[in-house]
C-alpha positions in Angstrom: 21.0 -7.8 11.8 18.0 -8.0 9.5 15.0 -5.1 8.9 11.5 -7.3 9.4 8.3 -6.1 7.8 9.6 -6.3 4.5 6.8 -7.4 1.6 7.3 -9.8 -1.2 8.5 -8.0 -4.6 6.3 -7.3 -7.1 7.0 -7.0 -11.1 7.1 -4.3 -13.2 7.3 -5.9 -17.0 6.4 -3.9 -20.3 5.6 -6.6 -23.0 5.5 -5.9 -26.7 2.1 -7.1 -28.8 3.5 -9.0 -31.7 1.1 -9.2 -34.8 -0.6 -12.2 -36.1 -3.9 -13.4 -35.2 -4.4 -13.2 -31.7 -2.5 -11.1 -29.4 1.0 -12.7 -28.4 2.8 -11.0 -25.5 7.0 -11.0 -25.4 8.9 -8.9 -22.7 11.0 -6.0 -24.2 14.1 -5.5 -23.0 15.3 -2.9 -20.6 18.8 -1.3 -21.5 18.7 1.0 -18.9 17.1 1.0 -15.3 17.4 4.0 -12.6 15.7 4.7 -9.2 15.5 7.6 -7.1 14.2 7.7 -3.7 13.5 11.1 -1.2 12.8 10.6 1.9 11.4 13.3 4.3 10.5 12.6 7.7 8.1 9.4 7.0 7.3 10.5 3.2 8.9 8.7 0.7 8.9 9.3 -3.0 10.4 6.8 -5.3 10.8 7.6 -9.3 11.6 4.7 -11.5 13.2 5.4 -14.9 13.0 2.4 -17.6 13.9 2.5 -20.8 13.1 0.2 -23.6 14.6 -1.3 -26.8 13.1 -2.7 -29.6 15.3 -4.8 -31.0 12.9 -5.6 -33.8 13.0 -4.2 -37.3 9.3 -3.8 -36.5 7.1 -1.0 -34.7 5.3 -2.6 -31.5 3.0 -1.6 -29.2 4.2 -2.1 -25.5 1.9 -3.0 -22.4 3.0 -2.0 -18.7 2.2 -3.8 -15.8 3.0 -2.0 -12.6 1.6 -3.6 -9.5 2.1 -1.2 -5.7 1.4 -2.0 -2.6 -0.9 -0.9 0.2 -0.5 2.9 0.7 1.4 3.3 -2.2 0.0 5.8 -4.8 0.9 7.0 -8.6 2.3 10.7 -8.8 3.8 11.1 -11.9 4.0 9.5 -15.6 6.0 10.1 -17.8 7.4 8.8 -21.7 9.0 9.9 -24.2 7.0 11.5 -27.3 8.6 12.6 -30.6 12.1 12.1 -28.9 11.4 14.2 -25.7 9.7 13.3 -22.3 6.4 14.4 -22.1 4.1 14.2 -18.3 0.8 12.9 -18.0 -2.0 14.5 -16.5 -4.8 13.0 -14.3 -8.2 12.7 -16.4 -11.3 10.2 -15.7 -11.2 6.9 -17.1 -13.3 7.3 -19.8 -12.0 10.4 -21.1 -8.3 8.8 -21.0 -9.2 6.1 -23.4 -11.3 8.7 -25.6 -8.4 10.9 -25.7 -5.8 7.8 -26.6 -7.5 6.2 -29.5 -8.1 9.8 -31.2 -4.5 10.3 -30.8 -3.3 7.0 -31.9 -5.4 7.9 -34.9 -3.3 10.2 -36.0 -0.4 8.9 -36.1 1.1 10.4 -32.6 2.9 8.2 -29.9 0.5 8.4 -26.8 0.9 6.4 -23.3 -2.5 5.9 -21.3 -1.7 4.6 -18.0 -4.8 3.3 -16.3 -5.4 2.9 -12.3 -7.2 -1.0 -12.3 -8.5 -3.4 -9.4 -6.0 -4.7 -6.8 -3.9 -1.1 -6.7 -2.3 -2.3 -10.1 -1.6 0.3 -12.9 -1.5 -0.2 -16.9 -0.1 1.2 -19.5 -0.6 1.1 -23.0 2.8 2.2 -25.1 2.8 2.7 -28.7 4.1 3.1 -31.2 7.7 1.4 -29.8 9.8 2.5 -32.9 12.0 0.0 -34.9 15.3 -0.5 -33.7 14.8 2.4 -31.5 13.7 3.3 -27.6 10.9 4.0 -25.1 11.8 5.7 -22.0 8.9 5.9 -19.1 9.0 7.3 -15.8 7.0 6.4 -13.0 6.5 8.0 -9.5 5.2 6.6 -7.0 4.2 8.2 -2.8 4.3 6.1 0.5 3.9 7.0 3.7 6.5 4.6 5.4 5.5 1.8 8.0 6.3 2.1 11.4 8.4 -0.7 12.3 8.6 0.0 15.9 12.3 1.5 16.1 11.9 3.5 13.0 10.6 3.8 9.3 10.6 1.2 7.1 11.5 1.6 3.6 11.5 -1.3 1.5 11.6 -1.4 -2.6 11.9 -5.4 -3.7 13.8 -5.8 -7.2 12.7 -9.2 -9.3 13.7 -7.9 -12.6 14.2 -11.4 -14.6 17.2 -10.1 -17.2 20.2 -7.9 -16.7 20.0 -4.2 -17.9 23.2 -2.5 -19.2 23.1 0.4 -17.3 21.8 0.5 -13.7 21.9 3.8 -10.8 20.3 3.6 -7.5 20.3 6.8 -5.9 18.3 7.3 -1.9 18.3 10.7 -0.5 16.6 10.9 3.4 16.9 15.0 4.2 16.9 16.6 7.5 17.9 12.7 9.2 20.2 13.1 12.1 21.3 9.4 12.5 22.3 7.7 9.9 19.8 5.0 8.0 20.1 1.4 9.4 20.9 -0.8 6.1 20.5 -3.8 8.0 21.3 -7.1 6.4 20.6 -5.2 2.8 20.6 -7.4 0.1 22.3 -5.0 -2.5 26.5 -4.9 -1.3 28.2 -2.0 -0.8 25.5 0.0 -0.2 26.3 2.7 2.3 24.5 6.0 3.7 27.2 8.7 3.6 26.5 12.3 5.5 25.9 15.1 2.8 24.7 18.7 3.6 21.9 18.0 6.6 21.0 14.7 4.6 22.2 11.0 3.7 22.8 9.7 0.5 23.5 6.3 -0.9 24.2 5.9 -4.6 25.4 3.1 -6.4 26.4 2.6 -10.3 25.8 -1.1 -12.0 27.0 -2.1 -15.9 25.5 -5.7 -17.1 23.5 -5.8 -13.7 21.0 -8.2 -12.7 18.4 -6.0 -10.3 17.1 -9.0 -8.3 18.2 -7.9 -4.9 15.7 -5.5 -2.5 16.7 -2.3 -1.2 15.5 -1.9 2.5 16.8 0.6 5.0 15.3 1.8 8.5 15.1 5.7 9.7 15.4 5.4 13.7 12.7 7.2 15.5 14.7 10.0 17.3 12.9 9.4 21.1 9.2 10.9 20.8 10.3 14.3 19.1 7.6 15.6 16.9 8.8 16.4 13.7 7.6 19.2 11.5 7.4 20.7 8.3 6.0 24.0 6.6 6.1 24.8 3.3 4.4 27.8 1.2 3.5 27.7 -2.7 0.9 30.1 -4.6 0.8 32.0 -1.6 -0.6 29.2 0.5 1.0 27.5 3.4 0.9 23.8 3.6 1.9 21.4 6.6 3.2 18.0 7.3 3.5 16.5 11.1 4.6 13.4 12.3 4.4 12.7 16.0 4.5 9.4 18.1 1.8 9.3 20.3 1.4 7.1 23.5 -0.5 3.8 22.1 -2.8 2.6 24.9 -4.1 -1.1 24.4 -6.6 -2.5 25.5 -8.1 -6.4 25.3 -11.5 -6.4 24.3 -14.3 -8.5 25.1 -13.7 -12.0 23.0 -16.8 -13.1 20.6 -18.3 -15.8 21.3 -19.8 -16.3 17.9 -17.7 -15.2 14.5 -18.8 -14.9 10.9 -15.9 -16.6 8.6 -16.4 -15.0 5.6 -14.8 -16.6 2.9 -13.4 -16.2 -0.5 -12.8 -19.1 -2.7 -12.8 -18.0 -6.3 -9.9 -18.1 -8.5 -7.6 -15.5 -7.2 -7.5 -17.1 -3.8 -4.8 -19.0 -5.5 -2.4 -16.0 -5.1 -3.1 -15.8 -1.3 -0.7 -16.9 1.1 -3.8 -19.6 2.8 -1.2 -21.2 5.2 -0.5 -17.9 6.8 -4.5 -17.0 7.2 -5.2 -20.7 8.5 -2.1 -19.7 11.2 -3.5 -16.5 12.2 -6.8 -17.6 12.5 -6.0 -21.0 14.3 -4.4 -18.4 17.1 -7.3 -16.4 17.2 -9.5 -19.4 17.6 -7.0 -21.1 20.0 -7.2 -17.5 22.4 -11.2 -17.5 22.3 -11.5 -21.1 23.1 -15.0 -21.8 23.3 -16.9 -20.3 20.0 -19.2 -20.7 17.2 -18.3 -19.9 13.7 -20.8 -19.5 10.9 -18.8 -19.9 7.7 -19.8 -18.3 4.5 -18.5 -19.3 1.2 -18.6 -17.0 -1.8 -17.3 -16.4 -5.0 -19.3 -15.0 -7.5 -22.4 -16.3 -5.7 -22.7 -16.6 -1.7 -22.8 -20.5 -0.3 -25.5 -21.7 2.2 -23.7 -20.6 5.8 -22.2 -24.0 7.8 -22.2 -23.5 11.5 -18.9 -25.4 13.5 -18.6 -25.7 17.0 -14.8 -25.1 18.4 -13.8 -26.5 21.8 -10.9 -25.3 23.7 -9.9 -24.0 20.4 -10.4 -27.3 18.2 -11.0 -26.0 14.6 -9.6 -28.8 12.6 -12.4 -29.9 11.5 -13.3 -26.6 9.7 -9.7 -25.7 9.0 -10.0 -29.3 7.2 -13.1 -28.1 5.5 -10.8 -24.8 3.9 -8.6 -26.9 3.0 -10.5 -29.0 0.6 -12.6 -25.7 -0.9 -12.0 -26.0 -4.8 -10.7 -22.5 -5.6 -12.1 -21.4 -9.1 -14.8 -19.0 -10.8 -15.1 -15.2 -10.3 -15.2 -12.5 -7.3 -18.2 -10.7 -6.4 -18.2 -9.1 -2.8 -21.5 -7.7 -3.6 -23.3 -10.8 -3.5 -22.6 -10.3 0.0 -25.1 -9.4 2.9 -23.7 -9.2 6.2 -26.7 -8.5 8.1 -28.0 -11.8 7.3 -25.9 -13.4 9.6 -26.3 -13.1 14.1 -23.1 -12.7 14.4 -20.7 -11.0 17.3 -17.9 -9.7 14.8 -17.0 -10.9 11.0 -13.9 -11.9 9.7 -13.3 -11.4 5.6 -10.4 -13.4 4.1 -10.4 -11.8 0.9 -7.9 -9.8 -1.5 -11.5 -7.4 -2.1 -11.1 -7.6 -5.8 -14.3 -8.0 -7.4 -14.5 -8.9 -11.5 -18.0 -9.9 -11.5 -21.1 -7.7 -10.3 -21.1 -5.3 -7.5 -18.0 -4.7 -5.7 -19.6 -3.3 -2.6 -20.7 -5.6 0.2 -23.5 -4.9 2.7 -22.5 -4.8 7.0 -24.2 -3.6 9.8 -22.7 -2.8 13.0 -20.5 -5.5 13.3 -17.1 -5.1 13.7 -15.1 -6.7 10.4 -11.9 -7.6 10.4 -10.5 -7.8 6.8 -8.0 -10.6 6.3 -6.0 -10.5 3.6 -2.2 -12.2 2.2 -2.2 -11.1 -1.8 0.1 -8.4 -2.7 -2.2 -7.5 -5.2 -5.3 -6.8 -3.0 -7.8 -3.6 -2.7 -6.2 -2.4 0.0 -8.1 0.7 0.7 -11.4 -0.8 0.4 -10.7 -3.5 2.8 -9.0 -0.6 4.7 -12.1 1.8 4.3 -14.6 -0.9 5.5 -12.8 -2.1 8.3 -12.5 1.2 9.8 -15.8 1.8 9.0 -17.1 -0.8 11.3 -14.5 -0.5 14.2 -12.5 -3.4 13.2 -9.3 -3.9 11.8 -7.4 -4.2 8.2 -5.1 -6.7 8.8 -2.7 -7.1 5.6 -0.3 -10.0 6.0 2.2 -9.1 3.6 3.0 -6.5 6.5 2.2 -8.5 9.7 3.5 -11.0 11.5 1.2 -13.8 12.7 1.6 -12.3 16.5 1.5 -9.0 15.4 -2.2 -10.0 13.1 -3.6 -11.4 16.9 -2.9 -8.6 18.6 -5.1 -6.6 16.2 -7.7 -9.5 16.6 -7.6 -9.7 20.1 -7.6 -5.7 21.2 -9.7 -2.4 20.7 -8.4 -0.2 17.8 -6.5 2.4 19.0 -7.4 5.8 17.0 -6.9 9.4 16.2 -10.1 10.9 16.9 -9.4 14.5 15.9 -8.3 17.9 16.5 -8.7 20.6 18.7 -7.8 24.5 18.1 -9.0 27.9 18.9 -10.2 29.4 15.8 -9.8 28.4 12.2 -5.8 28.7 11.7 -5.5 24.9 10.5 -7.8 24.1 7.8 -8.0 21.2 5.1 -6.6 18.7 7.3 -5.7 14.9 6.6 -7.3 12.5 8.4 -10.3 14.4 9.1 -11.8 11.2 10.6 -11.0 8.8 12.8 -8.4 6.1 12.0 -6.2 3.6 13.4 -3.1 4.1 15.0 -0.3 1.9 15.8 3.0 4.1 16.6 3.7 7.1 14.4 0.7 9.4 13.2 1.2 11.8 10.2 -0.8 15.1 9.8 -1.1 17.1 6.8 -3.5 20.7 6.2 -3.3 24.1 5.4 -1.9 27.3 7.9 -3.6 30.8 7.8 -1.5 33.3 9.6 1.0 33.4 11.5 0.8 30.2 13.4 -1.2 27.6 15.4 -1.4 25.7 18.4 -3.5 22.5 17.7 -4.1 19.2 20.2 -4.1 15.9 19.1 -6.6 13.5 20.6 -6.2 9.5 20.6 -8.1 7.2 21.9 -10.6 4.1 22.2 -14.1 3.7 21.3 -14.5 7.3 20.9 -12.9 8.3 24.4 -10.0 10.4 24.7 -7.4 8.5 26.4 -4.2 11.1 25.4 -3.4 14.1 23.7 -0.5 16.1 22.3 -0.1 19.7 21.6 1.7 20.6 18.4 2.7 24.1 18.0 3.0 25.3 13.8 4.6 28.7 13.2 4.5 29.1 9.1 8.4 30.6 9.4 9.9 27.0 10.2 10.6 25.3 7.1 11.6 22.5 9.3 11.5 22.2 12.7 12.0 19.3 15.6 9.9 19.9 18.8 9.8 18.1 22.3 
């Protein structure tokens, strides 16, 4: 057995800045790595604790790169300050930099974690004492991907050097069926029943953490799972459901605008996979016209290609021969200039020059990305705002991507209720639904009954009732 859909690994690295002229970066030795995973329903929190040791006789400044995938958000940042672990707080970027520099001038050791483009978090760490240690803790949250038979959790580990001590602990709360480890790379890892949960744990010494952790949480029929929690006098709820998904083939376009990012960052994309998806889509349509718009920091003159019976070799050859260089400026694009039925935007969405948001009209935009470092949130927003779809090829097969391209997006349209017992719900607007669906919000009074509505093109095709009870901390319902 194997667990499909496990994304490629990203690298976590703390580099020390050596003195002497231009900055020179050298990897700092990690001697202890602790990973703690907690899963409730389809929500997971991963906490990574790293202890770095400075073997040199001088103080160092460190820089940590921590890239995250689609839908992953940092929820905690802590670091040892004067020998004690201190928790970070969220502030505006400009203020954070100002406070950091002020504290450095006082001779105190601060830490600054910045959220940068491409969903990459970067931390400046100073000082790392001579012959001493610096501990950093980062936690991130995510909603697990619906892999069909269950929710998939994956943690790719691609560290380059051994650590003295390695500890991994994964706990799945209120789970009735044992999580499926499939062909998991971590040998001898097993989930055991523990109270009302399942727990898997391993400890190693002198260990190279370069194997991935992945497991599947099998769905339990079509039951809803409802979690209610009281904090600070307020009641919050979180629910997951498996609504009926209705697929409807869309009217295939006759004219497509292919907006192709040929900047230097395209070297990090899996262009072969992108071309395979495009080839399958054009083959399905058969006869069409493609307006090719190549852009970097500026937009090139559009070129038209006529495709007959799915033969797009000339266009594919043109794309393969494009030089990949220069900066990226999405803001240079105005899609309303091109008369097309729909657009396919091939890019990682990371602008590093000029304006970062393109202008679009009413035509659907299908954002196609194959880079692990990308502006997932913006590409998803752009697609949803135009009734298109975000195709993250790190998580989709060619067949799954083709299905999204060729069908009308099925969406959560909203909820109905009598009165105002439920408020502050998320999501509030229409969002695509491929399998499972999650909703969070606040609950007033003793309980409420709400109706979730799903459909196509704004028309409700399926609805599902949910009963919320503030007395039930965790409940399953049919």
